[in-house]
mmCIF file as gemmi writes it, N, C-alpha and C atoms, coordinates in Angstrom:
data_model
loop_
_atom_site.group_PDB
_atom_site.id
_atom_site.type_symbol
_atom_site.label_atom_id
_atom_site.label_alt_id
_atom_site.label_comp_id
_atom_site.label_asym_id
_atom_site.label_entity_id
_atom_site.label_seq_id
_atom_site.pdbx_PDB_ins_code
_atom_site.Cartn_x
_atom_site.Cartn_y
_atom_site.Cartn_z
_atom_site.occupancy
_atom_site.B_iso_or_equiv
_atom_site.pdbx_formal_charge
_atom_site.auth_seq_id
_atom_site.auth_asym_id
_atom_site.pdbx_PDB_model_num
ATOM 1 N N . UNK Axp A 1 ? 0.861 -1.17 0 1 0 ? 1 A 1
ATOM 2 C CA . UNK Axp A 1 ? 0 0 0 1 0 ? 1 A 1
ATOM 3 C C . UNK Axp A 1 ? 0.91 1.236 0 1 0 ? 1 A 1
ATOM 4 N N . UNK Axp A 2 ? 0.701 2.15 -0.924 1 0 ? 2 A 1
ATOM 5 C CA . UNK Axp A 2 ? 1.545 3.345 -1.008 1 0 ? 2 A 1
ATOM 6 C C . UNK Axp A 2 ? 1.452 4.213 0.252 1 0 ? 2 A 1
ATOM 7 N N . UNK Axp A 3 ? 2.558 4.894 0.548 1 0 ? 3 A 1
ATOM 8 C CA . UNK Axp A 3 ? 2.621 5.73 1.741 1 0 ? 3 A 1
ATOM 9 C C . UNK Axp A 3 ? 1.569 6.828 1.762 1 0 ? 3 A 1
ATOM 10 N N . UNK Axp A 4 ? 1.342 7.465 0.607 1 0 ? 4 A 1
ATOM 11 C CA . UNK Axp A 4 ? 0.353 8.549 0.561 1 0 ? 4 A 1
ATOM 12 C C . UNK Axp A 4 ? -1.044 8.023 0.881 1 0 ? 4 A 1
ATOM 13 N N . UNK Axp A 5 ? -1.308 6.783 0.457 1 0 ? 5 A 1
ATOM 14 C CA . UNK Axp A 5 ? -2.624 6.194 0.701 1 0 ? 5 A 1
ATOM 15 C C . UNK Axp A 5 ? -2.792 5.871 2.183 1 0 ? 5 A 1
ATOM 16 N N . UNK Axp A 6 ? -1.736 5.346 2.795 1 0 ? 6 A 1
ATOM 17 C CA . UNK Axp A 6 ? -1.77 5.04 4.227 1 0 ? 6 A 1
ATOM 18 C C . UNK Axp A 6 ? -2.034 6.308 5.032 1 0 ? 6 A 1
ATOM 19 N N . UNK Axp A 7 ? -1.373 7.401 4.663 1 0 ? 7 A 1
ATOM 20 C CA . UNK Axp A 7 ? -1.575 8.672 5.376 1 0 ? 7 A 1
ATOM 21 C C . UNK Axp A 7 ? -3.015 9.159 5.251 1 0 ? 7 A 1
ATOM 22 N N . UNK Axp A 8 ? -3.594 9.015 4.069 1 0 ? 8 A 1
ATOM 23 C CA . UNK Axp A 8 ? -4.989 9.423 3.882 1 0 ? 8 A 1
ATOM 24 C C . UNK Axp A 8 ? -5.926 8.565 4.721 1 0 ? 8 A 1
ATOM 25 N N . UNK Axp A 9 ? -5.651 7.256 4.78 1 0 ? 9 A 1
ATOM 26 C CA . UNK Axp A 9 ? -6.477 6.358 5.595 1 0 ? 9 A 1
ATOM 27 C C . UNK Axp A 9 ? -6.349 6.703 7.076 1 0 ? 9 A 1
ATOM 28 N N . UNK Axp A 10 ? -5.118 6.947 7.538 1 0 ? 10 A 1
ATOM 29 C CA . UNK Axp A 10 ? -4.907 7.301 8.941 1 0 ? 10 A 1
ATOM 30 C C . UNK Axp A 10 ? -5.652 8.587 9.291 1 0 ? 10 A 1
ATOM 31 N N . UNK Axp A 11 ? -5.585 9.571 8.398 1 0 ? 11 A 1
ATOM 32 C CA . UNK Axp A 11 ? -6.274 10.842 8.637 1 0 ? 11 A 1
ATOM 33 C C . UNK Axp A 11 ? -7.782 10.627 8.717 1 0 ? 11 A 1
ATOM 34 N N . UNK Axp A 12 ? -8.323 9.829 7.812 1 0 ? 12 A 1
ATOM 35 C CA . UNK Axp A 12 ? -9.76 9.551 7.802 1 0 ? 12 A 1
ATOM 36 C C . UNK Axp A 12 ? -10.181 8.827 9.081 1 0 ? 12 A 1
ATOM 37 N N . UNK Axp A 13 ? -9.381 7.852 9.525 1 0 ? 13 A 1
ATOM 38 C CA . UNK Axp A 13 ? -9.706 7.141 10.762 1 0 ? 13 A 1
ATOM 39 C C . UNK Axp A 13 ? -9.599 8.067 11.964 1 0 ? 13 A 1
ATOM 40 N N . UNK Axp A 14 ? -8.55 8.897 12 1 0 ? 14 A 1
ATOM 41 C CA . UNK Axp A 14 ? -8.353 9.821 13.111 1 0 ? 14 A 1
ATOM 42 C C . UNK Axp A 14 ? -9.52 10.798 13.23 1 0 ? 14 A 1
ATOM 43 N N . UNK Axp A 15 ? -9.995 11.279 12.087 1 0 ? 15 A 1
ATOM 44 C CA . UNK Axp A 15 ? -11.106 12.236 12.068 1 0 ? 15 A 1
ATOM 45 C C . UNK Axp A 15 ? -12.467 11.541 12.128 1 0 ? 15 A 1
ATOM 46 N N . UNK Axp A 16 ? -12.467 10.207 12.131 1 0 ? 16 A 1
ATOM 47 C CA . UNK Axp A 16 ? -13.703 9.407 12.138 1 0 ? 16 A 1
ATOM 48 C C . UNK Axp A 16 ? -14.612 9.781 10.962 1 0 ? 16 A 1
ATOM 49 N N . UNK Axp A 17 ? -13.968 9.991 9.824 1 0 ? 17 A 1
ATOM 50 C CA . UNK Axp A 17 ? -14.67 10.379 8.6 1 0 ? 17 A 1
ATOM 51 C C . UNK Axp A 17 ? -15.073 9.1 7.848 1 0 ? 17 A 1
ATOM 52 N N . UNK Axp A 18 ? -16.251 8.599 8.171 1 0 ? 18 A 1
ATOM 53 C CA . UNK Axp A 18 ? -16.692 7.319 7.602 1 0 ? 18 A 1
ATOM 54 C C . UNK Axp A 18 ? -16.831 7.367 6.086 1 0 ? 18 A 1
ATOM 55 N N . UNK Axp A 19 ? -17.304 8.476 5.572 1 0 ? 19 A 1
ATOM 56 C CA . UNK Axp A 19 ? -17.464 8.595 4.118 1 0 ? 19 A 1
ATOM 57 C C . UNK Axp A 19 ? -16.109 8.464 3.426 1 0 ? 19 A 1
ATOM 58 N N . UNK Axp A 20 ? -15.102 9.168 3.936 1 0 ? 20 A 1
ATOM 59 C CA . UNK Axp A 20 ? -13.763 9.109 3.341 1 0 ? 20 A 1
ATOM 60 C C . UNK Axp A 20 ? -13.166 7.701 3.467 1 0 ? 20 A 1
ATOM 61 N N . UNK Axp A 21 ? -13.396 7.05 4.598 1 0 ? 21 A 1
ATOM 62 C CA . UNK Axp A 21 ? -12.906 5.683 4.794 1 0 ? 21 A 1
ATOM 63 C C . UNK Axp A 21 ? -13.525 4.76 3.755 1 0 ? 21 A 1
ATOM 64 N N . UNK Axp A 22 ? -14.818 4.89 3.544 1 0 ? 22 A 1
ATOM 65 C CA . UNK Axp A 22 ? -15.504 4.045 2.552 1 0 ? 22 A 1
ATOM 66 C C . UNK Axp A 22 ? -14.97 4.286 1.142 1 0 ? 22 A 1
ATOM 67 N N . UNK Axp A 23 ? -14.787 5.555 0.795 1 0 ? 23 A 1
ATOM 68 C CA . UNK Axp A 23 ? -14.298 5.893 -0.546 1 0 ? 23 A 1
ATOM 69 C C . UNK Axp A 23 ? -12.893 5.331 -0.753 1 0 ? 23 A 1
ATOM 70 N N . UNK Axp A 24 ? -12.013 5.549 0.223 1 0 ? 24 A 1
ATOM 71 C CA . UNK Axp A 24 ? -10.644 5.057 0.101 1 0 ? 24 A 1
ATOM 72 C C . UNK Axp A 24 ? -10.607 3.534 0.056 1 0 ? 24 A 1
ATOM 73 N N . UNK Axp A 25 ? -11.41 2.907 0.881 1 0 ? 25 A 1
ATOM 74 C CA . UNK Axp A 25 ? -11.462 1.448 0.903 1 0 ? 25 A 1
ATOM 75 C C . UNK Axp A 25 ? -11.93 0.905 -0.449 1 0 ? 25 A 1
ATOM 76 N N . UNK Axp A 26 ? -12.962 1.509 -1.009 1 0 ? 26 A 1
ATOM 77 C CA . UNK Axp A 26 ? -13.466 1.059 -2.307 1 0 ? 26 A 1
ATOM 78 C C . UNK Axp A 26 ? -12.417 1.27 -3.4 1 0 ? 26 A 1
ATOM 79 N N . UNK Axp A 27 ? -11.735 2.398 -3.365 1 0 ? 27 A 1
ATOM 80 C CA . UNK Axp A 27 ? -10.676 2.664 -4.349 1 0 ? 27 A 1
ATOM 81 C C . UNK Axp A 27 ? -9.578 1.614 -4.257 1 0 ? 27 A 1
ATOM 82 N N . UNK Axp A 28 ? -9.195 1.276 -3.028 1 0 ? 28 A 1
ATOM 83 C CA . UNK Axp A 28 ? -8.126 0.297 -2.833 1 0 ? 28 A 1
ATOM 84 C C . UNK Axp A 28 ? -8.53 -1.069 -3.382 1 0 ? 28 A 1
ATOM 85 N N . UNK Axp A 29 ? -9.745 -1.523 -3.059 1 0 ? 29 A 1
ATOM 86 C CA . UNK Axp A 29 ? -10.175 -2.831 -3.534 1 0 ? 29 A 1
ATOM 87 C C . UNK Axp A 29 ? -10.354 -2.844 -5.045 1 0 ? 29 A 1
ATOM 88 N N . UNK Axp A 30 ? -10.85 -1.762 -5.622 1 0 ? 30 A 1
ATOM 89 C CA . UNK Axp A 30 ? -10.964 -1.687 -7.082 1 0 ? 30 A 1
ATOM 90 C C . UNK Axp A 30 ? -9.585 -1.784 -7.728 1 0 ? 30 A 1
ATOM 91 N N . UNK Axp A 31 ? -8.619 -1.078 -7.162 1 0 ? 31 A 1
ATOM 92 C CA . UNK Axp A 31 ? -7.247 -1.105 -7.671 1 0 ? 31 A 1
ATOM 93 C C . UNK Axp A 31 ? -6.663 -2.515 -7.577 1 0 ? 31 A 1
ATOM 94 N N . UNK Axp A 32 ? -6.832 -3.157 -6.423 1 0 ? 32 A 1
ATOM 95 C CA . UNK Axp A 32 ? -6.276 -4.497 -6.231 1 0 ? 32 A 1
ATOM 96 C C . UNK Axp A 32 ? -6.906 -5.502 -7.195 1 0 ? 32 A 1
ATOM 97 N N . UNK Axp A 33 ? -8.227 -5.45 -7.38 1 0 ? 33 A 1
ATOM 98 C CA . UNK Axp A 33 ? -8.887 -6.363 -8.304 1 0 ? 33 A 1
ATOM 99 C C . UNK Axp A 33 ? -8.449 -6.1 -9.742 1 0 ? 33 A 1
ATOM 100 N N . UNK Axp A 34 ? -8.272 -4.836 -10.095 1 0 ? 34 A 1
ATOM 101 C CA . UNK Axp A 34 ? -7.824 -4.508 -11.445 1 0 ? 34 A 1
ATOM 102 C C . UNK Axp A 34 ? -6.415 -5.054 -11.682 1 0 ? 34 A 1
ATOM 103 N N . UNK Axp A 35 ? -5.531 -4.894 -10.702 1 0 ? 35 A 1
ATOM 104 C CA . UNK Axp A 35 ? -4.171 -5.411 -10.823 1 0 ? 35 A 1
ATOM 105 C C . UNK Axp A 35 ? -4.172 -6.938 -10.921 1 0 ? 35 A 1
ATOM 106 N N . UNK Axp A 36 ? -5.03 -7.588 -10.132 1 0 ? 36 A 1
ATOM 107 C CA . UNK Axp A 36 ? -5.125 -9.044 -10.171 1 0 ? 36 A 1
ATOM 108 C C . UNK Axp A 36 ? -5.605 -9.504 -11.551 1 0 ? 36 A 1
ATOM 109 N N . UNK Axp A 37 ? -6.603 -8.804 -12.094 1 0 ? 37 A 1
ATOM 110 C CA . UNK Axp A 37 ? -7.129 -9.166 -13.409 1 0 ? 37 A 1
ATOM 111 C C . UNK Axp A 37 ? -6.083 -8.962 -14.502 1 0 ? 37 A 1
ATOM 112 N N . UNK Axp A 38 ? -5.316 -7.883 -14.415 1 0 ? 38 A 1
ATOM 113 C CA . UNK Axp A 38 ? -4.266 -7.634 -15.399 1 0 ? 38 A 1
ATOM 114 C C . UNK Axp A 38 ? -3.192 -8.716 -15.327 1 0 ? 38 A 1
ATOM 115 N N . UNK Axp A 39 ? -2.853 -9.148 -14.119 1 0 ? 39 A 1
ATOM 116 C CA . UNK Axp A 39 ? -1.844 -10.192 -13.943 1 0 ? 39 A 1
ATOM 117 C C . UNK Axp A 39 ? -2.345 -11.524 -14.497 1 0 ? 39 A 1
ATOM 118 N N . UNK Axp A 40 ? -3.616 -11.814 -14.302 1 0 ? 40 A 1
ATOM 119 C CA . UNK Axp A 40 ? -4.152 -13.09 -14.799 1 0 ? 40 A 1
ATOM 120 C C . UNK Axp A 40 ? -4.288 -13.073 -16.326 1 0 ? 40 A 1
ATOM 121 N N . UNK Axp A 41 ? -4.493 -11.895 -16.913 1 0 ? 41 A 1
ATOM 122 C CA . UNK Axp A 41 ? -4.578 -11.8 -18.371 1 0 ? 41 A 1
ATOM 123 C C . UNK Axp A 41 ? -3.227 -12.082 -19.026 1 0 ? 41 A 1
ATOM 124 N N . UNK Axp A 42 ? -2.142 -11.725 -18.353 1 0 ? 42 A 1
ATOM 125 C CA . UNK Axp A 42 ? -0.797 -11.927 -18.9 1 0 ? 42 A 1
ATOM 126 C C . UNK Axp A 42 ? -0.375 -13.386 -18.833 1 0 ? 42 A 1
ATOM 127 N N . UNK Axp A 43 ? -0.997 -14.16 -17.957 1 0 ? 43 A 1
ATOM 128 C CA . UNK Axp A 43 ? -0.604 -15.575 -17.782 1 0 ? 43 A 1
ATOM 129 C C . UNK Axp A 43 ? -1.09 -16.441 -18.912 1 0 ? 43 A 1
């Protein structure tokens, strides 16, 4: 997980900003699934 992303997540948790946590979490999972799909396409 990139450092900038970790800092954004920490800030959202510290501020108890549930909306931001949800958005960041969804972005992370979308990114991970996209990377997994790209890796499986190359195989």
